[in-house]
SEVODREN-568334 format. One line per 5 residues: number of its first residue (from 1); for each residue z, y, x of N, C-alpha, C. Coordinates in pm, 1 decimal. Each point is the difference from the previous one (the first is absolute). Example, Ala and Ser with C-alpha at 12.3 -4.5 7.8 and 13.67 -1.06 7.14 Angstrom:
<sites>
1> 780.0/-569.0/1319.0/0.0/119.0/-89.0/0.0/120.0/90.0  -72.0/105.0/-35.0/6.0/119.0/82.0/73.0/109.0/-77.0
</sites>
This chain:
<sites>
1> 4794.4/14690.8/3332.0/-56.9/-100.2/-90.4/-170.9/61.5/17.4  -71.7/-95.2/15.5/-108.1/18.2/56.8/-134.5/20.5/-129.7  -60.2/-3.7/7.1/-79.2/97.4/-97.2/-48.5/-173.1/-138.9  -44.1/-55.1/86.5/-35.1/-179.2/-48.8/142.9/-82.4/-115.9  85.7/1.0/88.2/124.4/50.5/-96.4/28.3/56.7/-174.1
6> -4.4/133.5/27.6/21.4/80.1/-86.7/-116.1/-61.7/-113.2  -101.8/1.3/107.4/-130.1/-30.2/-127.4/80.5/-143.6/-55.9  -7.9/-115.6/100.0/42.3/-106.1/-97.7/134.0/22.5/-110.7  120.4/80.4/16.7/26.5/-40.2/-77.4/16.8/111.0/-199.9  -111.0/89.2/45.5/-84.0/97.7/-65.5/-59.9/-138.7/-77.0
11> -69.4/-74.7/-7.4/-79.6/-95.3/-60.3/151.4/-112.7/-5.9  71.2/-3.4/47.0/48.1/-102.7/-43.2/68.9/22.4/-125.1  99.7/106.4/13.4/8.2/157.4/-125.8/-110.8/-23.8/-170.5  -124.0/-3.2/22.5/-118.0/27.4/-70.6/-38.3/-159.5/-74.4  22.0/-73.2/116.8/3.0/-132.2/-63.5/103.6/-107.5/-118.2
16> 158.2/135.1/73.1/83.5/-50.1/-2.1/136.3/-159.1/71.4  -80.9/-1.5/76.7/66.1/-93.4/54.6/117.7/90.3/141.5  106.4/-39.6/-48.7/107.7/117.6/39.0/64.3/-105.8/131.0  55.0/-97.7/-0.3/-27.1/-207.4/90.4/-118.0/112.4/124.8  -100.2/-46.9/-10.1/-55.5/-7.0/107.7/-5.2/103.3/115.7
21> 31.8/113.9/-115.2/34.4/177.4/74.8/123.0/-7.4/75.7  87.9/-77.4/-69.3/193.4/7.4/39.1/-102.4/-102.4/153.6  -27.8/-103.8/-8.6/-12.0/-97.8/114.7/-148.1/27.3/79.1  -83.6/72.8/-40.9/-109.3/31.8/80.8/87.8/37.0/121.5  -49.2/112.0/90.3/60.5/-6.2/153.8/42.3/-128.4/53.6
26> 150.8/-23.2/-32.6/4.7/-76.2/87.5/-54.6/-179.7/-37.3  -86.8/-3.2/-105.3/-72.0/-89.6/105.9/-112.5/-88.0/24.8  -61.4/181.4/-20.4/-126.5/11.0/105.3/88.1/64.4/107.5  51.4/2.6/73.0/66.2/-48.1/174.6/54.5/-109.1/-28.3  48.3/-138.3/-81.8/21.8/-58.7/24.0/-229.3/-98.5/11.8
31> -13.2/31.7/-128.2/-167.2/-86.6/46.6/-46.4/39.5/173.5  63.3/166.1/-11.1/-131.9/38.6/125.4/69.1/-109.0/196.6  191.0/63.9/3.4/42.3/-109.5/71.7/-50.0/-156.0/8.3  -25.9/-52.3/-110.2/-13.7/-158.4/0.6/-132.5/-42.6/-75.6  -134.8/63.1/38.1/-108.5/28.0/-40.1/-33.5/-137.8/-108.6
36> 88.6/84.1/-102.1/-16.1/-87.4/-83.0/-195.7/28.1/-137.2  -22.2/-71.8/-21.9/-134.4/-13.2/-74.6/2.2/130.1/-102.7  -61.8/69.8/-15.4/-56.9/86.7/-157.5/21.5/-59.1/-77.7  -55.8/-54.8/-40.4/85.1/-89.5/-130.7/144.6/-70.7/2.8  38.5/-34.1/95.2/156.2/-60.6/-20.3/58.7/141.1/-43.1
41> -61.9/134.2/118.5/115.9/81.9/6.8/-7.8/76.4/-141.4  -163.5/0.3/-100.0/72.1/20.9/-166.7/33.0/-113.4/-48.3  -20.6/-101.1/-17.5/101.1/-104.8/-69.2/133.5/65.2/54.6  65.8/-0.1/27.2/117.3/24.4/73.0/21.7/114.0/-69.6  -60.1/125.5/-16.2/-9.2/85.5/-95.9/38.8/-9.4/-89.5
46> -76.4/-59.2/-31.6/-38.2/-72.0/-204.3/144.1/-68.6/-20.3  -6.0/-62.3/52.5/156.2/-139.1/-1.4/118.6/136.3/-38.0  -23.1/66.0/69.7/137.9/111.6/63.9/6.1/107.1/-177.0  -122.7/30.8/-57.5/-0.7/81.3/-49.9/43.2/-96.7/-219.7  -30.0/-123.0/93.2/-39.0/-59.9/-151.9/215.5/-45.5/21.5
51> 87.5/-80.5/79.9/84.2/-2.0/36.1/71.3/112.1/-58.5  -34.4/157.1/14.3/85.4/64.9/13.1/-9.0/8.3/-179.6  -95.2/-9.3/-48.1/-34.6/24.3/-146.8/131.3/-76.1/-82.1  -66.4/-142.9/44.9/103.7/-91.1/-63.4/152.7/46.9/-3.2  94.1/60.5/125.3/64.2/47.8/-14.4/105.9/94.6/-58.2
56> -160.0/120.3/-25.8/3.8/100.9/-94.5/4.6/-64.9/-145.5  -76.4/-68.2/27.5/41.7/-79.5/-188.7/54.8/-65.1/-1.9  88.0/-62.0/4.8/131.0/-64.0/55.9/71.9/118.9/-40.8  27.6/27.0/13.7/117.6/118.8/24.8/6.7/104.3/-118.9  -145.0/27.0/-36.8/-15.6/57.6/-182.0/-40.4/-84.0/-110.8
61> 42.0/-138.5/52.0/-10.9/-35.2/-141.3/181.6/-74.1/-13.6  92.8/-29.6/105.1/131.7/29.4/12.9/71.7/107.6/-4.2  -29.0/100.5/-36.2/4.8/115.7/-44.4/-6.4/51.0/-158.9  -147.3/-1.4/-52.4/-50.9/-29.4/-76.8/93.2/-103.4/-129.2  66.0/-85.6/72.7/24.1/-154.5/-104.3/172.2/50.1/-46.9
66> 32.9/161.3/76.5/167.0/33.4/-25.6/94.0/-146.6/-8.3  -53.9/-20.2/124.1/103.2/-172.8/-0.5/198.5/111.3/33.5  97.6/-112.8/-9.2/147.6/162.3/-3.4/11.9/-46.7/160.6  -55.2/-141.3/69.9/44.3/27.8/94.6/-147.2/-88.0/65.9  46.1/-17.6/121.2/-114.8/-164.6/43.7/93.9/-136.4/20.2
71> -86.5/-90.9/-89.1/108.4/-138.7/99.5/-146.3/-61.6/-37.8  60.3/-108.4/108.0/-69.9/-123.5/9.5/-20.9/-138.1/9.1  -18.4/-46.2/-36.5/1.4/-151.7/3.9/62.4/-27.7/122.9  -21.8/2.6/105.1/66.4/-66.8/23.5/159.5/37.9/103.7  -37.7/111.4/-85.9/231.6/74.5/-10.4/67.9/-137.2/-110.9
76> -83.5/-35.7/-115.2/36.0/-64.4/-99.9/93.8/-115.3/61.9  144.1/1.3/-62.5/78.8/-102.3/2.6/-6.9/-122.7/-100.1  -93.6/-50.9/38.8/17.1/-142.9/-88.8/122.1/-80.8/-60.6  50.5/24.6/190.4/162.9/-86.5/-28.5/166.3/86.8/-134.0  -73.8/119.9/-70.1/36.9/27.4/-83.8/-13.6/-10.4/-139.7
81> -141.2/28.3/29.4/-93.7/7.0/-97.1/-33.6/-207.0/-101.8  93.7/-100.4/-2.6/-67.9/-131.4/-1.8/-97.5/-5.5/-69.1  36.3/69.7/-99.9/-112.1/-41.2/-81.8/-133.6/92.4/-25.7  -43.0/47.0/152.3/-133.9/-22.9/13.0/-52.8/-66.6/110.7  -101.3/-69.3/-19.7/-53.8/-155.8/72.6/-92.2/38.1/67.4
86> -0.2/67.2/167.9/-12.4/66.5/64.4/-168.6/-41.3/-27.2  -36.7/-110.4/-32.6/-129.9/-52.9/12.9/-139.8/73.9/-143.1  117.5/84.7/-53.2/-48.7/60.8/-129.8/-76.6/105.9/29.8  117.2/83.2/83.7/6.8/128.2/64.7/-137.8/-57.1/63.9  33.4/-30.1/89.4/-129.2/-64.0/140.9/-154.7/67.2/-132.5
91> -45.7/-67.0/-88.5/-57.1/-22.6/-92.8/-15.8/140.3/-52.6  105.3/63.4/-44.5/-6.9/157.4/-39.2/-91.8/31.9/58.2  74.5/7.8/209.7/7.9/114.1/144.5/-180.6/-25.6/-15.5  -104.1/-106.8/-59.0/-147.8/-39.2/39.1/-37.7/124.1/-142.1  20.0/103.6/-33.0/4.0/15.5/-101.9/-84.6/-21.1/-93.4
96> -50.8/-93.6/-20.3/-108.0/-133.2/-14.2/47.5/91.0/-207.3  51.4/43.8/-37.7/53.2/43.1/-151.1/-131.4/82.0/-33.5  44.2/52.2/129.7/-44.5/200.7/-86.6/-194.8/-89.4/-27.3  12.5/-46.5/157.6/-184.7/-21.6/-60.7/-68.2/-56.8/-87.1  115.5/-62.5/-54.8/-15.2/-97.8/-137.6/35.3/45.9/-135.4
101> 40.8/185.3/37.6/86.3/62.1/-140.5/68.3/-92.9/-61.3  109.7/-67.9/106.1/144.5/7.2/-79.6/134.8/33.7/69.8  45.6/19.7/-133.9/94.4/54.2/-17.7/131.5/-56.3/122.2  108.0/6.6/50.3/138.1/-7.9/49.3/110.9/39.4/-95.7  120.6/-88.5/-38.0/102.1/67.3/-113.6/118.8/-35.0/112.4
106> 64.8/52.3/73.9/145.2/-26.3/74.9/128.2/-14.9/-107.5  28.3/-110.4/-34.8/133.7/51.1/-82.3/52.7/-65.0/40.8  148.4/-29.1/-46.2/111.5/-10.1/61.1/115.9/102.4/6.8  127.9/2.2/-1.1/143.4/69.4/-12.5/-59.4/121.1/156.2  82.5/159.4/-52.4/55.7/77.5/112.8/44.1/-52.7/89.0
111> -86.2/38.1/138.6/65.2/7.9/179.9/-121.4/-206.2/69.7  -47.4/-44.2/-76.7/-71.4/-97.6/62.7/-119.0/15.9/57.4  -59.0/164.3/14.9/-120.9/-14.9/104.9/-92.6/-3.7/-110.3  -15.8/69.3/-123.5/-123.2/11.5/-44.7/-78.1/70.3/30.4  54.0/111.0/-33.3/-94.5/163.4/72.1/-5.3/11.3/115.1
116> 146.5/-72.8/163.9/-110.4/-32.4/127.2/-112.1/-84.6/-4.7  -50.9/-110.3/-66.5/-81.9/-58.1/-17.6/-152.2/146.5/-39.3  46.7/60.3/-153.1/-88.0/22.5/-46.9/-28.7/153.6/105.2  50.9/24.0/43.8/-36.0/108.8/111.4/-61.4/-85.4/126.9  16.4/-127.8/42.6/-42.8/-44.8/160.8/-127.2/-93.4/-76.8
121> -75.6/-33.3/-128.0/-101.9/-23.0/-37.9/-100.8/137.5/-29.0  33.1/141.3/-17.7/-28.3/81.4/-33.1/-96.6/80.6/149.5  143.2/-12.6/105.7/-28.6/0.5/78.0/-120.0/24.0/68.8  52.2/-203.5/-18.6/-153.5/-56.7/70.7/-114.1/15.4/-32.8  53.3/64.3/-129.1/-198.3/-9.5/-49.5/-33.9/87.8/21.0
126> 89.1/154.0/52.8/-40.6/149.8/34.5/25.2/-0.2/143.2  -11.5/-153.6/39.0/-29.3/-8.9/183.5/-128.4/-94.1/7.9  -76.2/-31.6/-149.7/-115.7/-99.3/-0.8/-120.0/138.0/-17.9  51.3/38.5/-98.5/-68.0/125.3/-35.3/-52.4/51.2/-187.9  130.8/-48.2/6.6/21.3/-81.3/-185.0/32.0/143.8/-41.9
131> 24.5/44.9/-92.9/-3.0/62.4/-112.2/215.5/0.7/-44.1  60.7/79.9/71.2/148.0/-89.0/-95.8/28.9/114.9/-13.3  90.7/-5.7/-123.6/90.1/77.3/-88.5/118.8/-53.0/-35.0  87.6/19.9/29.7/161.5/-46.8/-13.6/44.2/79.8/-151.6  50.4/-38.8/-68.4/93.5/83.8/-172.0/126.0/-134.2/36.0
136> 68.4/61.2/-38.1/115.2/30.0/-107.7/24.3/-33.8/-126.1  86.5/-144.7/-17.6/17.9/35.2/-129.9/100.4/-135.8/-24.7  192.2/79.1/2.4/36.6/-124.4/25.9/83.7/-3.0/-159.6  -44.1/-136.8/-84.4/70.0/-30.3/-43.1/135.3/-94.0/24.2  61.2/-68.4/-116.8/101.6/-62.8/25.5/-44.2/-180.3/-28.8
141> 14.2/-70.5/155.4/-32.7/-164.7/45.5/70.4/-67.7/28.8  -54.7/-71.9/-30.9/73.5/-137.4/-14.3/-52.5/-138.2/69.1  120.6/-147.4/131.1/-93.4/-47.4/-24.5/8.8/-0.9/178.0  -73.1/-95.6/64.9/-14.6/3.7/117.5/-141.3/69.0/32.3  -3.5/11.6/150.8/-157.0/37.5/22.2/-87.6/-163.8/-35.8
146> -79.5/65.0/-8.0/-150.9/-43.9/-20.5/-159.5/11.8/-21.7  -65.9/-21.9/42.6/-132.3/41.2/-50.5/-42.9/-136.8/-142.8  -78.3/103.6/15.1/-99.4/-16.0/-147.4/-141.1/39.4/-63.0  -58.3/-115.4/36.1/-124.3/119.3/-47.5/-48.8/12.3/-150.7  -64.5/112.0/-18.8/41.5/30.7/-169.8/-127.0/-73.1/-74.0
151> -27.1/-8.4/-119.8/-60.2/-79.3/-86.8/-87.2/90.3/11.5  -120.7/-94.3/63.9/-168.5/129.1/39.3/-1.2/118.6/-131.0  33.5/-64.9/-175.9/-15.3/143.8/-76.6/75.9/72.0/18.3  83.3/31.8/124.5/30.6/142.0/21.7/17.1/27.1/169.5  -107.8/-31.7/45.7/-61.1/18.9/148.0/-47.5/170.8/-13.4
156> 31.1/50.8/72.7/-49.1/225.4/-11.8/-116.6/-45.2/111.0  -138.1/11.4/25.9/-80.2/23.6/68.8/19.7/152.0/34.8  26.2/-11.0/150.8/9.0/130.2/59.2/-109.5/-21.7/135.1  -90.5/-69.8/-8.1/-91.6/16.2/79.4/47.1/22.1/168.4  -5.5/-50.5/40.9/40.2/17.5/123.3/104.6/59.5/33.9
161> 116.5/80.4/-43.9/111.1/39.0/-6.4/19.0/-16.8/-75.6  171.1/28.2/65.9/179.3/-95.3/10.9/91.3/90.2/-77.6  80.7/-38.1/-91.6/59.1/109.2/-56.5/138.6/-106.4/-20.8  178.4/98.5/71.5/95.9/-44.6/71.9/69.7/17.3/-138.0  22.6/-116.9/-56.2/79.9/49.4/-94.6/169.9/-111.1/-27.0
166> 104.1/85.8/19.6/136.9/-15.8/19.9/77.5/-33.0/-132.8  66.1/-151.1/-21.1/138.4/46.7/-71.3/-56.2/-69.2/-97.1  -119.9/-64.3/-41.5/-45.9/-100.4/-153.8/100.4/-76.3/13.7  -44.7/33.4/-131.4/134.6/-104.7/-166.3/-90.7/-137.9/4.4  123.8/-89.3/-13.3/-36.6/-138.2/8.4/-130.9/-10.7/-113.0
171> -10.8/91.3/-32.3/-156.7/-45.6/-90.0/-105.5/53.2/26.3  -85.1/-106.3/66.8/-176.6/81.6/47.3/-30.1/118.1/-97.7  -18.1/-11.4/-204.0/1.3/65.8/-71.7/40.0/153.3/57.9  136.6/0.7/5.9/10.8/125.9/11.2/-4.9/63.0/148.8  -87.8/-73.0/91.5/-48.9/79.4/69.6/-171.2/61.1/-48.5
176> -17.7/-97.6/-89.0/-165.6/79.4/1.9/2.7/151.5/-98.4  117.5/-61.7/-89.2/83.5/115.0/-91.1/-25.0/97.7/66.3  136.8/63.4/136.6/-39.7/51.3/96.2/-107.0/62.5/35.2  -91.1/-104.6/68.8/-157.7/91.0/43.2/-59.4/17.0/-145.6  -3.6/-8.7/-71.3/-56.1/87.1/-155.7/56.4/110.5/-25.3
181> 127.2/23.6/51.0/54.0/94.4/-59.8/18.4/126.3/94.8  -29.7/132.2/-124.1/-69.6/131.1/44.1/43.4/19.2/197.1  148.4/-27.4/50.9/21.4/107.8/-0.2/-111.5/-107.7/202.7  19.6/-128.9/-56.2/-106.6/-92.5/120.6/-130.0/63.7/19.2  -33.3/-48.3/-89.2/-162.2/41.8/-8.0/-60.0/187.4/58.7
186> 121.9/86.7/-59.9/-19.4/137.6/97.2/7.9/-58.0/106.0  58.6/-64.4/33.7/-16.6/-11.7/196.8/-8.0/-112.6/35.9  -149.4/-38.8/-63.0/-99.3/-97.4/-15.3/-150.2/57.8/62.2  24.2/116.0/-140.3/-162.3/137.0/30.2/35.6/97.5/92.7  120.4/37.0/45.1/68.4/70.5/123.9/-57.5/-7.4/136.2
191> 41.2/-174.8/49.1/-15.8/-51.4/80.1/-103.6/-37.2/42.2  -107.9/-8.7/-121.8/-142.5/-63.2/-23.4/-49.3/-97.1/-28.9  119.5/-90.0/-68.1/-4.7/-176.3/42.5/-61.3/-9.8/-171.3  -62.1/-114.9/2.8/-3.3/-96.7/-212.1/29.1/2.2/-7.9  9.5/38.7/-145.6/82.9/-30.3/-115.8/30.4/-131.2/27.3
196> 81.9/4.0/-99.5/33.6/-152.0/-43.2/4.2/25.8/-89.1  -140.6/-155.5/-127.3/-7.2/4.9/-83.5/67.8/-137.5/-66.5
</sites>
């Protein structure tokens, strides 16, 4: 290791650029062999840093969400969950409801894929850089799997954060009551979420 390389590593540590530090030696050798312009070399290093930070953030948000397992929408069996319309799930997959501060309540009997969908949406949110939190509450449920918007009066502002609540009773009001319960309030506060009003 030469003196300049040591200085580069020290500067990367000072500036908190761990991914530049990891990739600098190989990138500089590659740039020298290809006679890459300085600006292209620098841009490549900065892209490496940005990509590394994005992966680290996604990993951190996924861990912090507390998913019991990782589920994806690609793995969801639409044939098995006949009540789940692919068009509705595709719309939810865009995560527009998070930006609009809307709630999604998945209602249906046990074993139809509500938890899979909730985790998959939360995982997608984490991959998009949105904080998600998985909470479990499992009262008895009935009826087919369906997606229904909550009345505007029951919307909970979460300010670009997503809370996954599993096992809703058919009445949306019970969700609102759950969100206002001391147990839910404590979870919201502990994870830095805006309290439901």
